N, C-alpha and C positions, 0 to 999 in steps of 0.2 A: 369438253368434259375430261378428255384424257389428260389435259394439263393439270387438273385438280388432283388426279391420282398420282401423277409423277411428282407434283409439288409435295404431296403428303409423304411420299417416299423420302424426299430430301429432308423433310422435317424430322422424320424418324431417324435418319442417319445422323442428323445434327444433334438430336437428343442423345443418342447413344454415345456419340463422340464427346458431348459435353459431360455425360455422366462418368465416362472412363478417364477423362482428362484430369490432371492434377496440377497444382501450382507448386513448382519446385522451391525449396528453401535450401540455400547453400551454406555450408559451414566452412568458416575460414580456419586454417591451422597455420598461423604465422610463426609460432614458436613451439618448442617442446622441451621438456626437461627429463633427464635420465639420471638416476642415482646408481653409483657403484657401491652397493651396501656393505656393511660390516660383515666380514667373514667370506667375502667373495674370492679372496686370495687362497681359499682352501677348497679343494675339489668337493663337489656335491651340489652346488647351486645350479649347475647345468641340468640336473635331473628335473628341476621344476621351472627352468627358464627364468631364474631369478638372479643371475650373475650381474645383469644390467636390468634395472627396474624403471619403467616397464621394458620388457624384452624387445618390443616392437613399437615404434612411434610413427605417426603419419603427419607430415607437414606439406604445405603448398610450395610450389616452385618459388625460390627466393626466400624461403623460411630458414630459420636457424634452430639448431639443436644445441643445448648446453648440457654437458655431463659434469656431475659433481662427484668427487672422490670422497665418499663417506666411510671408506674403509681405513684401516690403520696402515695398510701397505701401499706402496707406489704401484701405479697401473699405467696402461696406455689405452687409447681408443684409436684403433688402427683399421682403416678400410680394408676389406678383404676377408680372408678366412684362414684358420690354422692349416687347413689342407692345401689351399692354393697360394697362400702367402699374401703379403700386402698388395692392395690394388693400386696404391699411389694416389687415390682420390683424396683422402684426408688422413692425418696422423697427428695425434696429440704429443707424441714423444712421451717420455716418462714424466708423469705428474704426480705430485705427492699428496698425502692425506690432507683433506681440507681444501684442495685446489679445484679449479674448474677448467673446462676446455669447451670452446664453442666453435661450430662450423656452420657456414651458410651454404645451402644447396641450391644451385642455379639450374639444374637439369633434372627433369622427371625421371624416376626409375626407382629400383629397389637396391639399397646399399647395405650389404652385410658388413659387420665389423667384429673385431675381436681384440683381446689383450695380448700383446706380444710376450708379456712376462708370464701370464697365466692363460694359456691358449684354450682352456675349457670355457673361458668367458666369451660368450658370443651374443650379439644383438643385431637388430635390423632397423634401418630407417627407410620408410616408404615416402617418396616425394611425389605428390599429385601433380597432374597437368595444370598449367596456369589457367586454363579455361574455367576452372571452378571459381576463380576470383572474379572473372569478367562476366559471369552469367547472371549477376544480380539484376533484377528488374523491379517494376512497381509492386511486385508481390513479396519483396524482401521482408523476411520476418514472419510471413504467413506459413501456416502448416496446412497440409492437406486436410480435408474434412474428416474429422474423427468421430462423426456421428455414424450410427448404424453398426453393423457387424464388423468386428475387428478381423484382420487377416489371420491372427493367431493370438492365443492367450495362454498365460501361465500363472503361477502363484508362488509367492515367497512363503517361508515357513510361518511368518507372523500373520498370514492371511491376506496380505496385500496382493491384489490382482494386477498382473503385468500384461498389458495388451499392446500389440503392434499393428499399425496400418502401413502398408507399403504400396509403392507404385509397381507396375509390372516390370520385371527385369528385361531390358532390351539392349541388344548388342550396340555398343558405341554410345550409349547414353548412361547418365548417372541415375542411380536408383534412390528414391526418397524413402526413408524409414522413420516413422513417427512412433514414439514410445509413450505410454501412459502408465504411471503407477497410481491406480485408482484411489482417490481419497487421501493421498499422501502429499506432503509439502517438503521442500528443501531436500530433494532426493539426489543422491550422488551415485553414479554408476559408470562402468566401462561398457562399451559395446564394440564387438568385433564381428565383421561380416566377411564370409569367404564364399567364393564361387569356384567350384571344381578344384578346391584346395588352395586357391590363390586369395590372398587378403585384399579386399577392395575397400575396407573401412576398418580403422582401428582407433576409435575415439576414447581416450583414457581420461578419467576424471571429469566426466560431464556432470553438470549440476543444473537441476530444474526446480525453480522455487515453487511452482504449482504442480509438480509431478508430471508435467507433459513437456516433451522436447522433440525437436526435429533433427535428423541426421541425414547426410548425403554421402553415398559412395563415390568413388572415382568412376570414370567411364568403364562400363563393363565390357569384357572381351567376348561375351556370348549372351544369349537369352536364356541360359539355363537357370534353374532355381538356385537360391542362395541359402546358406546356413548362417543363422544369427545367434550369437552368444552374448548375453547380458550378464555382467557380474555386478551384483549390488555392493555398493561401498558405503552405505549408511545414510541415516537421516541427519540433517543439521548443517549448519554453516561452519561452526567452529568445532575443533576437537575437544573432547572425544565425541565421535559420532555414535549414533545408536542404531539398533535394528540388527537383523541377521547378516552382518557384514561378511562378504566373501561368498555368499550364496550365488549360484549360477542358474540362470534360466536359459535353456537352449530351444531354438526353433529351427527345425531341419527342413530342407527342401521347400523353402517359402516361395509360393507363387500366389498372389491374391486372386480370389475367385470373383466371378461376376456377381456382385452383391444383390441382396434382396430388393433394395430400392430401385436399382437399375432394371431388374427384371420386371418390377411393377410398372415403371415408366414405359419400358419396352412393350409390355402387354397392352397398356392404354393406347400407345401409339399404333400398334397393330390393329386393335379394335377400331380405332378412328379411321384407318385406311380402309378396313373392310366395310364400315358403314358408308363412307363416301363412295366407295367403289360400287356397292350394291345400289345406291341411289342413282348413280350415273350409268350403271350397267356396263362399266368398263373394268376389265380385269388387268391390273398392272403386272408387267413382266419384271421379275426381280433378277 
């Protein structure tokens, strides 16, 4: 009869493990585009990090970034910083208005860069570990279960509810973040995730036709909570897009709680163990 009680305990542990497990969905970032906007040759764009737009991009190892000079002045895209000088990793040399420059990144890391002609212009390229590409499995394209209570919710000024469901932040593992714009279609947004001030995800220009999407951070350096910033970029496929474009929804110190459904299943499992134990007159040792 002791076997029954011990077996029930293993069932309980399996149920809890099953409830808390998630199916990862990995996002590929093979390419990224950056604009050098009109007016960036004049000081001031650095105050809003808009000398290179977007200021920071994320790609996978082996990915390529293309910069387009949309200003009227000539610029450079030079690895390094104005304070420390060129890093030697990449350099466009001087390229004129209307021209482009591309560079392929083969090593994971964070690569700051600047303009040699206009040193207030600064940007960042984050290159993810190659493991993000190789981790696809039979659950490719699946999102974690978005039923039940969300990890956190917010709202746009037009009344659209913004909810997120996340996995637990775990050192050495990627964190899954699913976003839903309730009742909306063809949603465009940016999402940035930081942990202890370090950027672990910066997905610009995401588009979800049904208002739901999955995002994946790079491997986390700790199990500390994360901060999530979602910038709404409008409804629609073609320009001009509609809605409260530019509005920001922030979620601070995000850690998913043990959900209501999980607690109900846990309670049922515990009751079952108590019932079996009482019948067998065996008290399991936890």
